Each structure stands twice: as C-alpha cells, then as structure tokens.
C-alpha positions as CSV (number, residue, x, y, z in Angstrom):
1,M,-6.2,-11.1,-18.0
2,K,-4.4,-7.8,-17.7
3,K,-0.7,-7.4,-17.9
4,F,1.4,-6.7,-14.7
5,E,-0.9,-8.5,-12.3
6,N,-0.5,-7.3,-8.7
7,K,-2.4,-7.2,-5.4
8,V,-2.3,-3.4,-4.7
9,G,-4.6,-2.1,-7.4
10,I,-2.0,-0.6,-9.7
11,F,-2.9,-0.7,-13.4
12,V,-0.3,0.2,-16.1
13,P,-2.3,2.4,-18.6
14,E,-1.9,3.2,-22.2
15,L,-1.0,6.8,-22.0
16,I,-2.2,9.4,-24.4
17,F,-0.2,12.5,-24.8
18,P,0.2,15.6,-27.1
19,N,2.3,15.0,-30.1
20,E,5.8,16.5,-30.3
21,N,4.7,19.6,-32.2
22,I,2.3,20.8,-29.6
23,D,3.3,23.8,-27.4
24,L,3.0,22.2,-24.0
25,G,3.3,25.6,-22.3
26,R,-0.1,26.4,-23.7
27,F,-1.5,22.8,-23.5
28,A,-1.0,22.3,-19.7
29,V,-3.4,24.1,-17.4
30,V,-4.0,23.9,-13.7
31,A,-6.6,21.7,-11.9
32,C,-10.2,22.6,-12.5
33,D,-11.0,23.2,-8.8
34,Q,-8.5,26.1,-8.4
35,Y,-9.2,29.8,-8.7
36,T,-12.9,29.3,-8.5
37,S,-13.5,32.8,-7.1
38,Q,-11.0,34.4,-9.5
39,P,-12.4,34.6,-13.0
40,S,-9.5,36.8,-14.1
41,Y,-7.2,33.8,-13.7
42,W,-9.2,31.7,-16.2
43,E,-9.6,34.8,-18.5
44,E,-5.8,35.1,-18.6
45,T,-5.5,31.4,-19.3
46,E,-7.9,31.8,-22.2
47,R,-5.8,34.6,-23.5
48,I,-2.5,32.6,-23.2
49,V,-4.0,29.5,-25.0
50,G,-5.7,31.4,-27.8
51,D,-6.6,29.0,-30.6
52,K,-3.8,26.5,-29.8
53,P,-4.5,22.9,-28.7
54,S,-4.9,22.9,-25.0
55,A,-6.2,20.9,-22.1
56,L,-8.3,24.0,-21.4
57,R,-10.6,22.7,-24.2
58,M,-10.8,19.3,-22.4
59,M,-11.8,20.4,-18.9
60,L,-14.4,22.6,-17.2
61,P,-13.1,25.1,-14.5
62,E,-15.4,24.5,-11.5
63,M,-16.4,28.1,-11.5
64,Y,-18.6,27.2,-14.4
65,L,-20.4,24.3,-12.7
66,D,-24.2,24.6,-12.5
67,K,-24.1,27.7,-14.8
68,P,-26.8,28.0,-17.6
69,D,-24.3,27.1,-20.3
70,E,-22.9,24.0,-18.5
71,A,-24.4,21.5,-20.9
72,E,-23.0,23.3,-24.0
73,R,-19.5,23.5,-22.4
74,I,-19.5,19.8,-21.6
75,A,-20.6,18.9,-25.1
76,A,-17.7,21.1,-26.4
77,I,-15.3,19.3,-24.1
78,N,-16.3,15.9,-25.4
79,A,-16.1,17.1,-29.0
80,A,-12.6,18.5,-28.4
81,M,-11.4,15.2,-27.0
82,D,-12.7,13.3,-30.0
83,R,-11.2,15.9,-32.4
84,Y,-7.7,15.8,-30.7
85,V,-7.6,12.0,-31.0
86,E,-8.8,12.0,-34.6
87,D,-6.5,14.7,-35.9
88,G,-3.4,13.4,-34.1
89,T,-3.1,16.2,-31.6
90,L,-3.1,13.4,-29.0
91,E,-1.3,10.2,-29.6
92,N,-0.9,6.9,-27.9
93,K,2.5,6.5,-26.3
94,G,1.9,2.9,-25.3
95,Q,1.7,1.2,-21.9
96,G,3.7,2.7,-19.1
97,F,4.1,5.2,-16.3
98,V,5.3,8.8,-16.3
99,L,7.9,9.9,-13.8
100,V,7.4,13.5,-12.9
101,R,9.7,16.1,-11.4
102,R,8.0,19.4,-10.5
103,S,9.8,22.5,-9.3
104,V,7.6,25.3,-7.9
105,A,7.7,27.9,-5.1
106,G,11.2,26.8,-4.1
107,N,10.2,23.2,-3.6
108,V,11.0,20.1,-5.8
109,R,8.8,17.0,-5.7
110,L,8.7,13.7,-7.5
111,G,5.6,11.9,-8.8
112,L,4.6,8.8,-10.8
113,V,1.6,8.8,-13.1
114,V,-0.2,5.4,-12.8
115,A,-3.7,4.2,-12.9
116,L,-5.5,2.8,-9.8
117,D,-8.2,0.2,-9.6
118,L,-11.4,1.8,-8.4
119,E,-12.5,-1.6,-7.1
120,C,-9.9,-1.0,-4.4
121,Y,-11.6,2.2,-3.2
122,D,-14.6,3.1,-1.2
123,F,-15.2,6.7,-0.1
124,R,-17.9,5.8,2.4
125,K,-17.2,6.4,6.1
126,G,-15.5,3.5,7.8
127,S,-13.9,2.2,4.6
128,T,-11.0,-0.3,5.0
129,T,-10.0,-0.5,1.3
130,L,-6.4,-0.2,0.0
131,I,-7.2,3.3,-1.3
132,R,-8.8,5.6,1.2
133,A,-10.2,9.2,1.3
134,T,-8.4,11.5,3.7
135,E,-11.4,13.8,4.2
136,G,-15.1,13.3,4.3
137,T,-16.6,13.0,0.8
138,I,-19.6,15.3,0.3
139,V,-21.8,13.2,-2.0
140,E,-23.7,16.3,-3.2
141,R,-20.5,17.4,-4.9
142,I,-20.4,14.3,-7.1
143,P,-23.4,14.7,-9.5
144,P,-22.2,17.9,-11.3
145,R,-18.7,16.4,-11.7
146,L,-20.3,13.2,-13.0
147,R,-22.0,15.1,-15.7
148,I,-18.6,16.0,-17.1
149,R,-17.1,12.5,-16.9
150,E,-19.9,10.2,-17.9
151,N,-19.8,10.8,-21.6
152,A,-16.1,11.8,-21.9
153,P,-13.9,9.5,-24.0
154,L,-10.8,10.5,-22.1
155,E,-9.7,11.5,-18.5
156,M,-6.9,13.8,-17.4
157,P,-5.7,13.6,-13.8
158,H,-5.3,16.4,-11.3
159,I,-5.6,13.8,-8.6
160,I,-2.6,13.3,-6.3
161,V,-2.5,10.1,-4.3
162,L,0.0,9.6,-1.4
163,I,2.0,6.6,-0.4
164,D,3.7,6.1,3.0
165,D,7.3,5.3,2.0
166,P,9.8,6.7,4.6
167,E,12.6,4.6,3.2
168,K,11.9,6.0,-0.3
169,T,11.8,2.6,-2.1
170,V,9.2,3.3,-4.9
171,I,9.5,6.6,-6.8
172,E,13.0,7.8,-5.8
173,P,14.9,4.7,-7.2
174,L,13.1,5.2,-10.5
175,Y,14.3,8.8,-10.6
176,D,17.9,7.7,-9.8
177,C,17.6,5.1,-12.6
178,V,16.5,7.5,-15.3
179,L,19.3,10.0,-14.3
180,K,21.9,7.2,-14.3
181,N,20.8,5.9,-17.7
182,D,20.2,9.3,-19.2
183,G,16.5,8.4,-19.7
184,K,14.7,10.2,-22.6
185,K,12.4,12.9,-21.4
186,L,8.8,13.0,-22.5
187,Y,8.6,16.7,-21.6
188,D,10.6,19.5,-20.0
189,F,9.0,23.0,-19.9
190,E,7.7,26.0,-17.9
191,L,4.1,25.8,-16.8
192,M,1.9,28.9,-17.4
193,Q,0.7,31.3,-14.7
194,D,3.5,30.7,-12.1
195,G,3.2,27.0,-12.2
196,G,6.9,26.4,-12.1
197,H,8.9,23.9,-14.1
198,I,8.0,20.3,-14.9
199,E,9.9,17.4,-16.4
200,G,8.6,13.9,-17.3
201,W,10.1,10.6,-18.4
202,F,8.0,7.9,-20.0
203,I,8.6,4.6,-18.2
204,G,7.9,1.8,-20.6
205,C,10.6,-0.7,-19.5
206,E,8.8,-3.9,-18.3
207,D,11.6,-4.6,-15.7
208,C,11.3,-1.1,-14.3
209,I,7.5,-1.3,-14.1
210,K,7.6,-4.7,-12.4
211,K,10.2,-3.5,-9.8
212,T,8.2,-0.4,-9.1
213,I,5.0,-2.4,-8.6
214,G,6.9,-4.8,-6.4
215,A,8.1,-2.0,-4.2
216,V,4.5,-0.8,-3.7
217,E,3.5,-4.4,-2.9
218,A,6.2,-4.4,-0.2
219,L,4.5,-1.4,1.4
220,A,1.4,-3.5,1.6
221,D,3.0,-6.4,3.4
222,E,0.5,-7.4,6.0
223,G,3.0,-8.4,8.7
224,K,4.9,-5.1,8.3
225,F,1.7,-3.1,8.4
226,R,0.4,-4.8,11.5
227,A,3.7,-4.4,13.3
228,Q,3.2,-0.6,12.7
229,Y,-0.5,-0.2,13.2
230,G,-1.7,-3.3,15.0
231,D,-4.8,-5.3,13.9
232,K,-5.9,-2.8,11.3
233,A,-6.9,-3.4,7.6
234,T,-4.0,-2.6,5.3
235,M,-4.0,0.8,3.6
236,V,-1.6,1.6,0.8
237,F,-2.9,4.8,-0.8
238,A,-4.3,8.0,0.7
239,M,-5.9,10.8,-1.2
240,G,-3.8,13.9,-1.3
241,D,-5.5,16.2,-3.8
242,G,-8.6,15.6,-5.9
243,N,-10.7,13.6,-3.3
244,H,-14.0,14.4,-5.0
245,S,-12.6,13.8,-8.5
246,F,-11.5,10.4,-7.5
247,A,-14.9,9.8,-5.9
248,T,-16.6,10.9,-9.1
249,A,-14.5,8.4,-11.1
250,K,-15.7,5.7,-8.6
251,A,-19.3,6.8,-9.0
252,N,-19.0,6.7,-12.8
253,W,-17.5,3.2,-12.7
254,E,-20.3,1.9,-10.6
255,K,-22.8,3.2,-13.2
256,V,-20.8,1.6,-16.0
257,K,-20.7,-1.7,-14.2
258,E,-24.4,-1.9,-14.1
259,T,-24.4,-2.0,-17.9
260,L,-21.8,-4.8,-18.3
261,P,-21.6,-8.5,-17.6
262,E,-19.1,-9.3,-14.9
263,S,-16.8,-10.9,-17.4
264,E,-16.2,-7.5,-19.0
265,W,-15.4,-5.6,-15.8
266,E,-11.7,-6.4,-15.6
267,D,-10.7,-4.9,-18.9
268,H,-13.0,-1.9,-19.0
269,P,-11.0,1.4,-19.0
270,A,-13.4,3.2,-16.8
271,R,-12.5,0.9,-13.9
272,Y,-9.1,2.5,-13.7
273,A,-8.4,6.1,-12.8
274,L,-5.3,8.0,-13.8
275,V,-3.5,9.6,-10.8
276,E,-0.1,10.9,-9.8
277,L,1.5,9.0,-6.9
278,E,3.7,11.0,-4.5
279,N,5.5,9.9,-1.4
280,V,4.3,11.8,1.6
281,H,7.9,11.8,2.9
282,D,9.1,13.7,-0.2
283,D,10.9,16.8,1.1
284,G,9.1,18.9,-1.6
285,I,5.6,18.1,-0.1
286,I,4.6,20.7,2.5
287,F,1.5,20.3,4.7
288,E,0.3,23.8,5.6
289,P,-2.2,24.3,8.4
290,I,-5.7,25.8,7.7
291,H,-6.9,27.9,10.6
292,R,-10.5,28.9,11.7
293,V,-12.3,32.1,12.5
294,L,-15.8,32.3,13.9
295,F,-18.0,35.4,13.2
296,N,-21.2,36.7,14.9
297,V,-20.4,35.1,18.2
298,D,-21.2,36.0,21.8
299,T,-17.6,35.3,23.1
300,K,-18.7,34.6,26.7
301,K,-21.3,32.1,25.7
302,T,-19.0,30.6,23.0
303,V,-16.1,30.1,25.5
304,E,-18.5,28.4,27.9
305,Y,-19.9,26.2,25.2
306,L,-16.6,25.1,23.8
307,T,-15.0,24.5,27.2
308,E,-17.9,22.2,28.2
309,S,-18.0,20.5,24.8
310,L,-14.3,19.8,24.8
311,K,-14.5,18.5,28.3
312,S,-17.3,16.1,27.7
313,D,-15.8,14.7,24.5
314,N,-12.3,14.3,25.9
315,G,-10.6,13.8,29.3
316,G,-11.1,17.4,30.3
317,C,-10.6,21.0,29.2
318,T,-9.6,24.3,30.7
319,L,-9.0,27.7,29.0
320,E,-5.9,29.8,29.8
321,L,-5.9,33.5,28.7
322,Y,-3.1,36.1,28.6
323,N,-2.8,39.8,27.7
324,A,0.0,39.2,25.3
325,L,0.7,36.7,22.6
326,D,4.3,36.1,23.8
327,E,3.0,35.1,27.3
328,A,0.5,32.6,25.8
329,N,3.2,31.1,23.5
330,A,5.7,30.8,26.3
331,K,3.2,28.9,28.4
332,M,2.3,26.6,25.5
333,A,5.9,25.8,24.9
334,Q,6.2,24.6,28.5
335,L,3.2,22.2,28.0
336,N,4.0,21.1,24.5
337,E,5.2,17.6,25.3
338,N,2.7,16.3,27.8
339,G,0.2,14.6,25.4
340,E,-2.5,17.2,25.7
341,H,-4.0,19.1,22.8
342,L,-3.4,22.8,23.0
343,L,-5.7,24.8,20.9
344,P,-4.7,28.5,20.5
345,V,-7.5,31.1,20.5
346,C,-7.7,34.8,20.3
347,F,-10.7,37.2,21.0
348,D,-11.5,40.4,22.9
349,D,-7.8,41.5,23.0
350,K,-6.8,38.2,24.8
351,Y,-4.6,35.4,23.6
352,G,-4.7,31.9,25.0
353,F,-5.5,28.3,24.4
354,F,-7.9,25.6,25.3
355,R,-6.0,22.9,27.2
356,V,-7.5,19.5,26.3
357,S,-6.5,16.5,28.3
358,A,-6.8,12.9,27.1
359,P,-7.9,13.9,23.6
360,A,-10.1,11.4,21.7
361,S,-8.7,12.4,18.3
362,Q,-5.2,11.8,17.0
363,L,-4.9,15.4,15.8
364,E,-5.6,18.8,17.3
365,V,-7.7,19.7,14.2
366,G,-10.0,16.7,15.0
367,T,-10.4,17.8,18.6
368,L,-11.3,21.4,17.6
369,Q,-13.4,20.7,14.6
370,H,-15.7,18.2,16.4
371,A,-16.5,20.9,19.0
372,L,-16.9,23.6,16.3
373,D,-19.3,21.5,14.3
374,K,-21.5,21.0,17.3
375,L,-21.4,24.7,18.1
376,L,-22.4,25.7,14.5
377,K,-25.4,23.4,14.8
378,D,-26.5,24.6,18.2
379,M,-25.8,28.4,17.6
380,P,-27.6,29.5,14.5
381,G,-26.1,32.7,13.0
382,V,-22.5,31.8,13.9
383,V,-20.4,31.6,10.7
384,I,-17.0,29.9,10.2
385,D,-14.3,30.6,7.7
386,Y,-11.1,28.7,6.9
387,I,-8.0,30.9,6.8
388,H,-4.4,30.5,5.6
389,G,-1.9,32.6,7.6
390,A,-1.7,33.3,11.4
391,D,-1.6,37.1,10.9
392,V,-5.0,37.1,9.2
393,V,-6.4,35.0,12.1
394,Y,-5.2,37.4,14.7
395,E,-6.5,40.4,12.7
396,L,-10.0,38.9,12.2
397,G,-10.2,37.1,15.6
398,M,-9.6,40.2,17.6
399,K,-12.5,42.1,16.0
400,E,-15.8,42.4,17.9
401,N,-17.9,39.3,18.0
402,N,-15.2,37.2,16.4
403,M,-12.9,34.4,17.6
404,G,-9.8,33.1,15.9
405,F,-8.4,29.6,16.3
406,L,-4.9,28.5,15.2
407,L,-3.8,25.0,14.4
408,P,-0.3,23.5,14.2
409,P,1.0,22.0,11.0
410,M,0.2,18.4,10.7
411,H,3.3,16.2,10.6
412,K,3.3,14.4,7.3
413,S,4.1,11.1,9.2
414,A,0.8,11.5,11.0
415,L,-1.4,11.3,7.9
416,F,-1.5,7.6,7.4
417,R,-1.7,6.9,11.1
418,T,-4.6,9.2,11.6
419,V,-6.6,7.8,8.7
420,V,-5.9,4.2,9.8
421,F,-7.1,4.9,13.4
422,D,-9.6,7.8,13.0
423,G,-10.8,7.4,9.5
424,A,-11.1,10.4,7.2
425,L,-9.6,13.6,8.5
426,P,-11.8,16.6,9.5
427,R,-12.4,18.9,6.5
428,K,-9.8,21.6,5.9
429,T,-7.1,19.8,7.9
430,F,-4.2,20.7,5.7
431,S,-3.3,22.1,2.3
432,M,-0.6,20.7,0.0
433,G,0.6,24.0,-1.3
434,E,-1.0,27.0,-2.9
435,A,-3.2,27.0,-6.0
436,N,-0.3,27.5,-8.5
437,E,1.4,24.4,-6.9
438,K,-1.5,22.0,-7.8
439,R,-1.3,19.5,-10.6
440,Y,-1.5,20.7,-14.2
441,Y,-3.3,18.5,-16.8
442,L,-1.0,16.7,-19.3
443,E,-1.3,12.9,-19.5
444,C,-4.6,11.3,-20.7
445,K,-6.1,7.9,-20.7
446,R,-9.2,6.4,-22.4
447,I,-12.2,5.7,-20.2
448,K,-14.6,4.7,-23.0
C-alpha cells in the first residue's frame, strides 16, 4: 500500500534531480511543444547547452516529430536518461513535492510539483473523472508522443494542472511556511532564452505533505461541490498546459496495465504522471484570448450562413454593423450586461458584432466556434487561423475575402464551471502566456 493514501489521486513521488554541480541554467529547457515553427530557437538552445548535461538530451522538440531520424533521436534520449542516472548527473532526492516560484514577463506565479494518478483521468468526451481535459483531445496526436514515452526510463513534466482554490488554501500556505521557516532551496536561477527566474523548495516534511493533500481533499468535498455546481460529478483538477502529454501518459499506462497482473497496478511508476499544480486564481496566471480570422470567404454568403447557424443553435441572432470601431464598441458596451453573447466581427471596412440571444454555451468562444466548425465543413476552401492580438485581427480581417472575429478574455473563474457544465472547451479558447512563459524541464520521476 502506498504512503500518503488519499481520495483525490495525488501521489507523492520520489523526485530525481540534477546533482548540485550541474549548471541548471543549461540543464533546464522549455517545453517540447513550443517554437515548433522556429528552428532558430532550438539551434540557439543547442548552442547554449553545448556538451553540458541538459534536459535537451532527454526530450524531443516536437518540430522533430515524424522526421526521418526520429527513431535515432528517441534512442539517444533513452540512452541519455540511463547515462545520467548511472553517472550521478541525476540523483534521487527522496519522496516529496517541489514548491515552485516562477517570475517571467512581469508576472509571478506559484506551483507545486506532484504526481497524479492516471486512473483518475479519462480524456474521452463526457468524462466525469476527478482530473479532466479542458480541450478536446486529438487522439491522432498521441501515437508519435507515445513512441517517445513507451521505452523511456524517466519522465519530465511540462504539464500544468489547475486547481480551483479561490481561498488559496493549498499552495499559498506552503509558500508562506517555507518563507517563515527559511526553507532550503533546491534551486534558484535564471532560465535560458528569456524564461525568467525560477526558485524551488523540496517539500519532504511528512506533516507538510499531509496538510497539503488534506487541503486538496477539502476542495473535493462533495457537499461543497454540489452547493456550487448542483448535481454534477466532482472535478478537482483541470488541464492547463500539456493536455496531449498527459493523454499520452494515460495511453502509455493503459498499455503497461495490459502486461501486469492487477495486484501490481498500484505500485507501478507509470501509473502516476508528474505535473505542476497551479491555482487558477493565482494573480500570476493570465488567460489571454485567442481570436479567429477566416480566409477565402464570400462575405455576404458567410454572414448569412453564420447568422442562420447562430440563430438555429441558440435563442436567436442578429448582426449589427457600423462604419467605425468606436461606434461598434460603444453599442456593445450598452449591451454588455444582458446575458447575450456579443461576437465582434470585422470585414469589408465594417465593424460590428453578432448579437446572440439565449446562448447554448457558457462562453462566447463556444458559441462562435460551434458555428465556425459547421461553416468550415459546409464551405470547402474557407481557411481559419487562430490569432493573438486584436490589431492583427483587424489588419487581416479587413482584407478582401477575409473576416476577423474577436473574443473576450475568459474569466479564470469560468474555467471550472464551463468544463463541469459543457465538458472540454472549444480548441484555442485561451492561452496561459507566451511560449517563453511555459514550463521548463527540471524535475524527473521514474516511469519504468
């Protein structure tokens, strides 16, 4: 029976970490799914690392997935993991958590590195597990990622999992405790390539671990959850970043399970995935909207299609257009509190918004994306792109045969409510910061 038994799927891992002589500024590298269209970033990372020990040797940037030399790269990754363990580059720090403080782009956020039980997670649509995906999982993206994981002896997390803790009862008290007691830092250094500053404290104290797990269990209190959400299955964890990496860990565990008697399931390391927990209410977490632009459209036909589609799927829909952006924004401001979804649009030198009454979705992005998905299916040749920044949307949307759509920022407090009631969010609903703000690889855990 594993230590620190609990009902919320938290596992206290034995953490593996670089020894004290390793240059962590060269060891830590950003998540593999970043800068996939910018080979120069990874070339510069290669230059910075040189021949020093680095997580770069233990991961595969996704820009190299499905390339001719993929198999050789994966074999080299597995060999590097084995070598780093054997030569002492990586050492076992014992059972515990890591409390993380990350400062980047003017924001500071706290996190807690733990392991989560993959038996408490199901990425399929309609899942009611304790851990849930926040966007639809594209199963075709799992096999190439599974090829990296299935023979690896170790895992490193770039996965960020969110908890809904408005009273700040889980991570923040732990931070106050280490500051008050002058806790010994595991690391404190600058991350490469504009990654900001990171600090980490190893949490091995049994009492601290038990209190932290107890605080998470309090978030899962069934009575409290139902008072907030009604007769809905309890949800404790929501994927923030790394949805497909976590799904890959689940797929790998399902394969491993098939080779084991059930008596060996509980203690197998592949059952538990290393993640960083963050509180969605942390002031340092910013949800940025992701806008849409359609290309190759007949604007008249597209407006007619979207108006009818939005009307049929919701309570009703009208389109209001103005010659100036200020006029459109002023009108929207008057209507902003009436429960409708207002979907700003620009095309043909006009600014306006679709005014959707009695929306079926919790969020504007759900209302819009459902209509756009149908349009893309019914109008071959139309192309969609997902855009950061309103100025770019206006610039592109006003070009001939284009249409731009803007979306409001999603309130962080709406994330859990939306997943509980609507299921996984539409793709590209929000972004948790820019690429350099994503998680860097540091901590490791055995999975074999």
